[in-house]
C-alpha positions in Angstrom: -11.5 15.8 -4.9 -13.5 13.8 -1.8 -11.6 12.5 0.9 -11.6 8.8 1.3 -9.6 8.3 4.4 -8.9 10.2 7.1 -6.8 9.9 10.4 -7.5 11.9 13.7 -4.9 12.3 16.4 -3.5 8.8 15.7 -1.4 7.6 18.5 0.6 4.3 18.7 2.3 2.8 21.8 4.4 -0.5 22.2 5.1 -1.5 25.9 9.1 -2.1 26.1 9.9 -3.5 29.9 9.0 -0.8 32.3 8.7 1.9 29.5 6.3 2.6 26.5 7.6 3.1 23.1 5.5 6.1 21.4 5.6 4.7 17.7 3.1 7.3 16.8 2.0 10.7 18.5 -0.8 12.7 17.5 -0.6 12.3 13.3 -3.7 13.6 11.4 -3.9 13.2 7.8 -6.7 13.0 5.0 -6.3 11.3 1.7 -8.1 12.2 -1.4 -9.6 10.2 -3.9 -6.9 8.8 -6.4 -4.0 10.3 -4.8 -0.5 9.1 -4.9 0.9 9.8 -1.2 4.6 9.0 0.0 4.8 8.3 3.5 8.8 9.5 4.2 11.1 9.0 6.9 14.3 7.5 8.5 14.1 4.0 10.3 12.0 4.0 13.2 10.3 7.1 12.4 7.1 5.3 12.5 6.1 4.9 8.8 5.3 1.5 8.9 3.2 1.5 12.2 1.2 4.2 10.5 0.7 2.4 7.2 -0.4 -0.8 9.2 -2.9 1.2 11.2 -4.4 3.1 8.0 -4.7 -0.4 6.1 -6.6 -2.3 9.2 -3.8 -4.8 9.8 -3.5 -3.1 13.4 -5.1 -0.9 15.9 -4.1 2.6 17.0 -3.7 3.1 20.6 -5.3 6.7 20.5 -7.0 8.5 17.8 -9.7 7.8 14.9 -9.7 6.2 11.5 -12.3 7.2 8.8 -13.3 5.4 5.6 -15.7 7.2 3.3 -17.1 8.8 6.5 -17.5 5.6 8.4 -15.2 4.9 11.4 -13.2 1.8 11.3 -10.6 1.6 14.0 -13.4 0.4 16.5 -14.9 -2.3 14.2 -14.3 -6.4 15.1 -11.9 -8.4 13.4 -14.1 -10.2 11.1 -15.1 -6.6 10.0 -11.8 -5.5 9.3 -11.2 -8.6 7.3 -14.0 -8.1 5.4 -13.0 -4.5 4.8 -9.7 -5.3 3.6 -11.0 -7.8 1.3 -13.4 -5.5 -0.5 -12.3 -1.9 -0.2 -8.5 -2.1 1.1 -5.7 -3.4 -1.0 -2.3 -4.1 0.6 1.1 -5.0 -1.2 4.1 -6.4 0.9 7.6 -6.1 0.5 8.2 -9.8 0.8 5.4 -10.6 -1.7 3.3 -13.2 0.9 2.2 -15.3 -2.2 0.7 -18.9 -1.4 3.5 -21.2 -2.6 0.9 -23.7 -3.4 -0.8 -21.5 -5.7 0.1 -20.6 -9.6 0.5 -16.9 -10.5 -3.1 -17.0 -11.6 -4.6 -18.5 -8.6 -2.7 -16.3 -6.2 -4.1 -13.4 -8.3 -8.0 -14.6 -8.2 -7.6 -15.8 -4.4 -9.6 -12.8 -3.0 -12.3 -13.1 -5.6 -12.1 -16.8 -4.7 -13.2 -16.6 -1.1 -16.0 -14.2 -1.8 -17.3 -17.2 -4.6 -17.2 -14.6 -7.4 -17.9 -16.7 -10.8 -15.7 -14.0 -12.9 -12.8 -14.9 -10.4 -10.8 -16.6 -13.0 -11.5 -14.1 -15.9 -10.8 -11.1 -13.8 -7.6 -12.6 -12.4 -6.4 -13.7 -16.1 -7.3 -9.8 -17.3 -5.2 -8.4 -14.4 -2.3 -10.8 -15.2 -2.2 -9.5 -18.8 -2.2 -6.0 -17.7 0.8 -6.6 -15.5 2.7 -8.5 -18.7 2.6 -12.1 -16.8 0.0 -13.5 -18.6 2.2 -16.2 -20.0 3.7 -17.0 -16.4 -0.2 -18.2 -15.4 0.6 -21.4 -14.3 4.0 -20.7 -12.6 4.4 -21.5 -8.7 5.9 -18.0 -7.0 9.4 -20.5 -6.7 9.1 -20.2 -10.5 9.2 -16.4 -10.8 11.7 -13.5 -10.4 11.5 -11.1 -7.7 9.9 -8.8 -10.2 7.4 -11.1 -11.6 6.5 -12.2 -7.7 5.6 -8.5 -7.1 4.0 -7.8 -10.2 1.7 -11.0 -9.3 1.3 -9.9 -5.5 0.3 -5.9 -7.1 -2.2 -7.8 -9.2 -3.6 -9.6 -6.4 -4.1 -6.7 -4.0 -6.0 -5.0 -7.1 -8.3 -7.2 -7.9 -11.0 -6.6 -5.6 -10.8 -2.9 -7.3 -9.9 -1.3 -3.7 -10.6 2.3 -2.9 -7.2 2.3 -1.6 -3.9 0.4 -2.1 -1.3 0.6 0.5 2.3 -0.5 -0.4 5.2 -1.0 2.1 8.5 -0.7 0.1 7.0 -2.4 -2.8 10.2 -1.8 -5.0 12.6 -2.2 -1.8 13.6 -5.8 -2.8 14.0 -5.2 -6.6 16.5 -3.9 -8.7 16.5 -0.3 -10.5 14.7 -1.4 -13.8 12.0 -3.7 -12.0 11.5 -1.0 -9.6 10.6 1.8 -12.3 8.1 -1.3 -13.9 6.7 -2.0 -10.7 5.9 2.3 -10.2 4.9 2.5 -13.8 2.3 -0.2 -13.4 1.4 1.2 -10.0 0.5 4.7 -11.8 -0.9 3.1 -14.5 -3.8 1.1 -12.9 -4.2 3.9 -9.8 -5.1 6.1 -12.9 -6.9 3.8 -14.7 -9.4 2.9 -11.5 -8.9 6.3 -9.5 -7.4 4.4 -6.7 -5.6 6.3 -4.0 -2.0 5.0 -3.6 -0.4 5.2 -0.2 3.3 4.0 -0.3 6.1 3.8 2.1 9.7 4.0 0.4 13.4 4.9 1.2 13.9 6.1 -2.5 13.8 9.9 -2.9 13.5 9.6 -6.4 10.5 7.4 -6.1 9.1 9.9 -3.2 9.3 12.7 -5.8 6.9 11.4 -8.1 3.8 11.4 -5.8 1.1 14.1 -5.3 2.2 14.5 -2.1 5.1 13.6 0.5 4.4 12.7 4.4 7.4 13.1 6.4 7.5 11.4 9.7 10.1 11.8 12.5 10.4 10.4 15.6 6.3 9.2 15.1 5.3 12.5 14.6 4.6 14.3 11.4 6.9 17.0 10.6 6.2 18.0 6.7 3.7 17.7 4.3 4.5 18.7 0.9 4.2 17.9 -2.7 6.2 15.9 -4.6 8.0 18.5 -6.8 8.7 20.4 -3.7 10.3 17.3 -2.1 12.3 16.9 -5.3 13.7 20.2 -5.0 14.7 20.3 -1.6 16.5 17.1 -2.3 17.9 18.0 -5.4 17.0 14.7 -7.3 15.7 13.8 -10.5 12.9 12.1 -10.9 12.3 8.4 -12.3 9.8 9.9 -14.8 
């Protein structure tokens, strides 16, 4: 497998009064094409900060980020926006759907911004792939939490990103919807060989990853396989 994304010595500092809070300290990682990686750690360990930096939603205080060998942490905001539109997908825990748009319109929005003539067709195909073709004309308030997350997932995938980032994508869902979302993520990842980087608090979900990256106090303390993680945690997987 080839390296798609690389983080070198990433640090993130937040000023707080007269003190500085070091959210991340010298974190270095590589992500392979088609890999499923979970970022694991307790609250305040730096998981979400790292995910935001890797996805280009925030900039590191120190260190470098490379996508396909090209440095991306120093590019302009407009270039970052294009990168997120074309090569990077992001799924938020709180969905972030546009309330004035239907499920179909939410999914095709990234392609509408690119003026893709096939936007509607591609959106309908993705909507069907997540089992919601019958909900095409429904607005977000008419959808359940699980359905909204499926729409958010489809929207993140419509540009066929190299990497899909997800911040607690099942955190607000019940166990059945959580499993269904994970199955969809796995299915769509394998179909397109998309690299999946996921933050979660759920041990059973983490155990299904190819790798589990553990952070503690902003530092990388362990990089292990999902199977090793499951064995150490003495848990059963969702599979």
